[in-house]
N, C-alpha and C positions, 0 to 999 in steps of 0.2 A: 382224915387221909383216907378210911376206907367207905366214905361216900361214893355211891356209884350214882353219876349224873346220866340225865336223859340229853339228847342232844337240845331239846327246846329249854332245860333246865339251865346247861352250858351257855348257851347265846344270851340266855338273859343275865346270870348270872355275873359275864362279863357286862351288859348292856348296862348292869348297876356299878360297876367297878367302876366303867365311863363316865357316869352320870355322876358319881361322887368324887372322882377326883377335882381336885382344886383346878388345875390345870388345864387337864383334855374335860373337862363338863363343858365348857362353853371355849370357844376357840375362833377367831381371826382368821384366814386364810386365805392368800393367793393365790389368782392364778388363772388361766384362760378358760374360758368356756366353750366347748368344743359337743357337738353331737346332740343339743339342745333341742325337746320334743315337748310340744305343750297339748295338753289333750285338752277336749272338752270339760272335763269336770275340773278343771282349773289347778290342777298342779303341772306341775313343770319335771321334767328328769336330764340330765346332762350330766358331762361330766368334767372334771376342773383339773386341767394338768399345768405343766408348765412342762421343760427343758427333761429331766430327768424320772419324772412321774406321775400317774394320774389317780383321782378316785373320783369316785361316785357322787351324785350329790340330789338331793331331791328337795324341790317348794313346793310344799305343801298351798293350797288355796288362801288358807288364813296368812300365811305368811306373804303372800303373793304383792299384797302394797307397800311391803316394804324394802322392793325389787325395783328396780327401770324397769318402765314399761316396755324399752327398746332392747330388753335381752336379748344378744343375737350370739349366733358363733363368732369365734373369734373376738369378741368383749377381753376388757381383761380387769378383773373387777377383784374386790375384797370381799369377803365372805362371814358374816356372824352365824357360827354352825355348831349345833353338838354330833360327837360323832355317836355313829351307833351300828349296831349288826343285827340285821333285820332276824329276826325269831327263826324263821320259817325255810331262810336257807343258807343263812351264816354269811351273808356278803356285806361285807363292811360297808358306808357310808355316810355322808354327812349332810343331815336334817337343817335346813336351809332356813334361819327365822331371818338375815337380813341380807341386803348386799348393795355395793357403792361401786360405780363403775369408776375405775381407774383409767380405762384407756383401750386402744384396741392390743389384743395381744401380737403379740409377732411373726406369727403364719398368715395371721391376716394381713397385717402391715405388708408383708412382703407381696401377698397378693394383689392388694391393692394397688403397689408400686410398679409388679408386672405386667398387672394390665392394662394401668396408661401407658408403659413402656409398649408395650404391642399396636397394643390402639394407637401412639403416633407413628408409628412404621404404617399402618393402615392393612395390619394387619385381620383387621373384623369389618374393615367397609364392606358396608351391602353392595356393592355394585362388581364387589369379586365374587361374590355367592354364587354355585353352580343351581342350576334348576335338578330339583329332583324327577328321575323319569314316572311318569304315571302308570305302565306297568314292565317294574324289570322283570330283564331276564331271570337274573340269579344276583340275590342278597346275601353278602356276608357281612356276619358280626363277628367284630373282634369284644370281646369278652371273658369272662370265667368260666370254663367248663365244666364247673361242679355247683354251682350258684344256681338259682333258682331264675337269675333273669334270663338265659337262653331257654329256661323251661318256657318263662312267658312268650319268648318271643317265638316262641314255635308254636304252642298254641295260640295267641294270637293270627298268626300267618293260617294256617291249619285252619281257621276259625274263617278267614278273611279270603284267602286264598288258596282251595287246595292244589297239591300241585304246584306252588312256588319252588324254585330251587333255593337251598339254604346251603351256603356255607360255613362254619364256625373254624377260628383261626383262637385257643383258646390263648388266653395269656393272664396274668398276675392281673388285680385291679388294685391294689392295695400292697404297701411296705417300699421299702428301698428300693430301687431298682423298676421297679414296675414301670416307671414311663418308660424307661427306655425300649421294653419289650413290645409293649403298647405303638411307639412309635415305629419300630423293625414291622410290625404285624400290618402296618400302615402302606407304610412304602412296599413291602411284598404284595399287600395286592393289587396295589396299580404298577408295579414293575410284570409281573406275571398276568395284570387285564382279571382279576378272578369275579369280578359283578361287577354289576352295573350299580349299585349306592352299598355302603360300606356304614354301616351301626355301631356305633364306637360306645362303651357303655358299662356300667355298672348299677349295684342299687343304690340307696342313699345311705349314709354313713356322718360321722363329724366331718370337719373339714381338714383334719389330719388323716381319715380313710379315704377322704377324694384329692388328695397331695398330689397322685399321677396325673390328674385329671387339672391339674393348676399348675401343671411344669413348663415349662416353655419350649421344651422339648416336643412335648403332643404339641401342643398348642401348633406349633411351627410345621407336626407333620401333617397336621388334620388341613390344616391352611394348605399346603401345598400340593393336598391329595387331588389329582384330575379327577376320580371318581368323586362322584356328591357323599358327603358325607353328615348323616343325619348323629347327632350328639345325645345322646341319652344315660345321663349320670343323676344319680339321686332320685332324690326328690321333685312337688313343684317347687317348693321355696330355695332347692339347692341349684345355685351357680356357679358355672367351674368356668375357667378360662378356655376348655375345650366347647365350652356352650358357645364363647362368643366366637370363635375363630370356626366350627362348622357350618356349613351352609343350612341346616336346619334345625335348632334345637327343639327335641322331645323333654316334657316335662318327667315321663318314666318310661322305660324299654318298651311297656306295653304299649303306652303310645304313641311307642318310635313306630314300633312293627304298623299299629293302621295307618303313620302316614308314610311309610314303605310302600304301602300296599292297596289297592281299592276294593271294594266286598265285590270277589268275582259273581256272585249270586246278584247281586243289582246289576254290575253289568252287562250278564247275560238274560235279566230281567228288562231292562233297556233294552237291547239288541232287539228284543222278542216283538218289544212294544213297536221299535221303529220300523220292524219288519214287515209287522202288520197293519201299520199307519201308511208304509210304503205301498200294502198292499193295496189298502182301502182306498191311496189319492187316484194310484192305475186304476182300479175300477172304476171309479168316479172320471176320472178321466174319459176309458174310454167308450161308458155309458153316454158320457155329455157330447161326446164325438160322434157317437151314434143315431142322437137326437138332432144332432144338424147336417147328418150324412143322410137321414129318411126323405126329408123334403127336399133335397137337392138330387135325389137318385132321378126324381121324375122329371128335372132339366133337361133340353137338348142338351144342353152340353154335354151333360155324364150319358143320355141317353142315346145321342147317337152323336158320336164329336168328331165325328168325320164334317159334319156339315161346317163347327171352325173354320177346318181345312178348307171346305168348296169355297165359305163363301171370303176365307181371304187370296183365297187364290184368283177368285172372279175381281177384285180389289186388285188385283197385283197385274190380270191383265189389262181392267180398265186403266191403271197406274201405266204400263208400259203404252199403249195406246196415244195417252197425253202426250207421254215422252217424248212419242216417236213424231206425231203429230207440230210437238213446241220444238222439237231438233234441226224436222223439215225447213220449217219457220223460219228457223234460226242461223239455219244454216244458208239458207235461199238472202237472208237479211247481210250476213256476212260477207257472202262471195257479191253482192251488187255493192256493198263498201267498197270492195279489195279495188274489185274492176272501177270503181268512181276513183281508187285511192293511185289505180294503175293510169288511169287515164290524166289524172291532175299530173301526174309526177313526166309522163309521155311530154306533157306538151311544154311541162314548165321547163324541162329538161331539152326539148325541142326550140324551145326560148332563148333559154341563157345558152346553146349550140351555137345559134343565130348569131347575139348579141357580142361572143367570143371569135366568130367566123369574122365579123364587120371589123373587130376591133384590129384584129392577126392581120386581116387586109392592107388597113389605115397603118398600122407599124410597119409591116412592109414596103408598103409608101416608102414611108417618112423613111425607114434606115435603106434602101435605095437612091435618095433621093441625098443623102448624107454619106452614101457609099463615094470612095476615090476614085472608083469605076466609071462612076456619073460623070467625073470630073474627066479622066481621061478620053470621055465619048466625044467631049467638046474641044479634043484638038490639045491637051495639056497631056504629061508627060511626068513617070514618078520614079525616082533616083534612090538606089537602095543596095548598100553595102552588102558583102557576100554573108554576111550573118543574116541578109532579109530585112535589116533596117531601115527606113528611112533614112535620106540626109533631106535637112530639112535647111543648113547652113551651109556654105562654101568655105566658111571658114573650121568645118569638120573635114574636109578634102584634105590629101595629102598626095603630093606628086608621085607619082606613082601608083597608085589606087586603084583599085580593079574596085569597077560598079557596075549593076547593071541598069538597065536603063529601060522600063516600062512605058507602053504602050496600051490603048484602050485593045489592039488586034494582035500583042506579042509583045517579044522582049531581046534587048540585044548586049553582049558584057561590051563593055567601056574602060579603057584606063585614063587616066588625067595627067595630064601633062604638064600640067600650070593652071595654076588659080588665081584667079584677081579678087582680090578682095574687093569691097566699097557696099554701100547700101543697098537693102534686098530691093 
């Protein structure tokens, strides 16, 4: 009891007790893999967790052949492992000798189910993705204000596009309720129109650490954003619902900053190139025009341009003279035609008038021959009633009726005293 242990001795003593314990020396543990990291050395490190607790695990290269090649976050496994207290740090961990897959963990199953639901709704439809502006006036970063993410973003932006405006909306990026603050920050940025592009992200982590970015609330807020959103969650191998809902996915926050802006120096260099090229093209065009102008300068059209006008004036006078001559001939021809037409019309009218006069005279003679007055000239008379209607039958006369008797040289009034019916 009086022995004083060093920290290393204590850790080793605990390790010996664990190794010698008949129950804990070698155990089987069930749980879900989270935060799996595989290194080039062949060693893998991850956390085994369930709803209530978590424990660190290490799978060395020598034992990797006893584990599924497709080990990944969210996989439900049963481990054959040895409890261990790491000598240097005193960290408790499990050294895994073998692993068997049991299925997907609850958290990962929930992720897949929600992803399928939102995908059916069209929340991840590429047709709904908005274009990221080429040179935004202001970038809004929605991430932790204390993490390395915002420092990486600032560093990349300063390197690529010095002077770009960046606004940080600090939010928690893990833990219960973080999704509500992330969604609220996205809505705030849209309501106040704080920028032209949003970078929503955090650094890498386990599936549990990334859970706020796998929540339905966060995914819907990103999809509903009028401002284009770049999702920068986790490392290259980590995919979240936010990645699918965003207009553009960046494998890392630093990559998101690179996607948000071009390299300013390259743009300026390109502008200088284009300016120089334009100046060269203009100089060549002017020089080429000069080469063409010099041989033309000696031509009369340029040395004495009034000659063109004089030539055209002379041509105009000639055409005027020709036109006047043609007009006179045309006028005489038309006048002759007119006079001939008048003469023909007068002759035709005279002939027609003579014919009509002859027909009139003949009709007049016929009319006179048929006129009752011509009959009266031969000694006959005409009896008419007081209405002037000729009386053509004695039967139509009545005793005491007043009539007129008309001769060729006058008329007389008479009264019928008596009628004598008989043959006409």
